[in-house]
C-alpha positions as CSV (number, residue, x, y, z in Angstrom):
1,M,-96.4,-38.5,20.0
2,K,-93.5,-39.8,22.1
3,I,-93.7,-37.1,24.8
4,K,-95.8,-37.9,27.8
5,V,-97.0,-36.0,30.9
6,G,-94.1,-35.6,33.4
7,D,-91.3,-35.8,30.8
8,N,-88.5,-33.3,31.1
9,V,-88.2,-31.3,27.8
10,K,-86.1,-28.6,26.3
11,I,-87.6,-25.9,23.9
12,I,-85.7,-25.9,20.6
13,A,-87.6,-23.2,18.7
14,G,-89.5,-20.0,19.4
15,K,-89.3,-17.2,21.9
16,D,-88.5,-19.5,24.8
17,K,-85.7,-21.4,23.0
18,G,-83.2,-23.0,25.4
19,K,-85.6,-23.2,28.4
20,T,-86.4,-26.5,30.1
21,G,-89.4,-27.7,32.0
22,N,-91.8,-30.6,32.7
23,V,-94.8,-31.4,30.6
24,I,-98.1,-30.7,32.4
25,K,-100.6,-31.6,29.7
26,T,-100.6,-33.2,26.3
27,M,-103.1,-32.5,23.5
28,K,-102.7,-35.4,21.0
29,K,-105.4,-34.3,18.6
30,I,-103.8,-31.0,17.9
31,D,-100.1,-32.1,18.5
32,K,-99.4,-29.6,21.3
33,V,-98.0,-29.8,24.9
34,V,-98.2,-27.5,27.9
35,V,-94.8,-27.1,29.6
36,D,-94.5,-25.7,33.1
37,G,-93.0,-22.1,33.1
38,V,-92.7,-21.9,29.3
39,N,-94.7,-19.8,26.8
40,I,-96.3,-17.6,29.5
41,V,-99.2,-15.5,28.3
42,K,-101.4,-13.0,30.1
43,K,-105.1,-13.6,30.1
44,H,-107.7,-11.0,31.1
45,Q,-110.5,-12.4,33.2
46,K,-113.8,-10.9,34.3
47,P,-114.9,-11.3,37.9
48,T,-116.9,-14.5,38.5
49,N,-118.2,-16.4,41.5
50,G,-115.0,-18.4,41.6
51,N,-112.7,-15.4,41.1
52,Q,-114.2,-12.3,42.8
53,N,-111.5,-9.8,41.7
54,G,-110.9,-10.9,38.1
55,G,-107.9,-9.1,36.6
56,I,-104.9,-10.2,34.5
57,I,-103.6,-13.7,35.2
58,E,-100.5,-15.4,33.8
59,M,-100.7,-18.9,32.4
60,S,-98.7,-21.4,30.4
61,A,-100.0,-21.7,26.8
62,P,-99.6,-24.8,24.6
63,I,-96.6,-25.1,22.3
64,H,-96.3,-27.4,19.3
65,V,-94.7,-30.7,19.9
66,S,-92.2,-30.2,17.1
67,N,-90.7,-27.3,19.1
68,V,-89.8,-29.4,22.1
69,K,-87.1,-32.1,22.6
70,K,-87.2,-34.8,25.3
71,I,-84.2,-34.6,27.6
72,D,-82.6,-37.8,28.6
73,E,-81.3,-37.6,32.2
74,K,-78.8,-40.5,31.7
75,A,-77.2,-38.6,28.8
76,K,-76.6,-35.5,31.0
77,T,-74.5,-37.3,33.5
78,T,-72.2,-39.2,31.1
79,K,-69.1,-37.7,29.7
80,K,-68.0,-37.9,26.1
81,T,-64.4,-38.8,25.6
82,S,-62.5,-38.7,22.4
83,K,-59.2,-40.4,21.6
84,K,-56.6,-38.7,19.5
85,E,-54.5,-40.9,17.4
86,E,-50.8,-39.9,17.3
87,K,-49.4,-39.5,13.9
88,K,-46.0,-41.1,13.4
89,D,-43.5,-39.1,11.4
90,E,-41.4,-41.2,9.1
């Protein structure tokens, strides 16, 4: 897997297609990554000693690594120029 923690990635498939974010966690054994602010799911939690109220919390769920694309910061800033060749009429 070429994606590491801290990389800036873009989602290329799924319900969050087109969104970008930073990788928080990688799970190499199951080929998934957790991206900040993407694939938000709601989880119901019972009250515990750590969380006295419980309730519904929102968290980022893992997304398969094939659905993300690493964004190159250098490529964003460069401009692509194309040259048009003039055709000479004879």
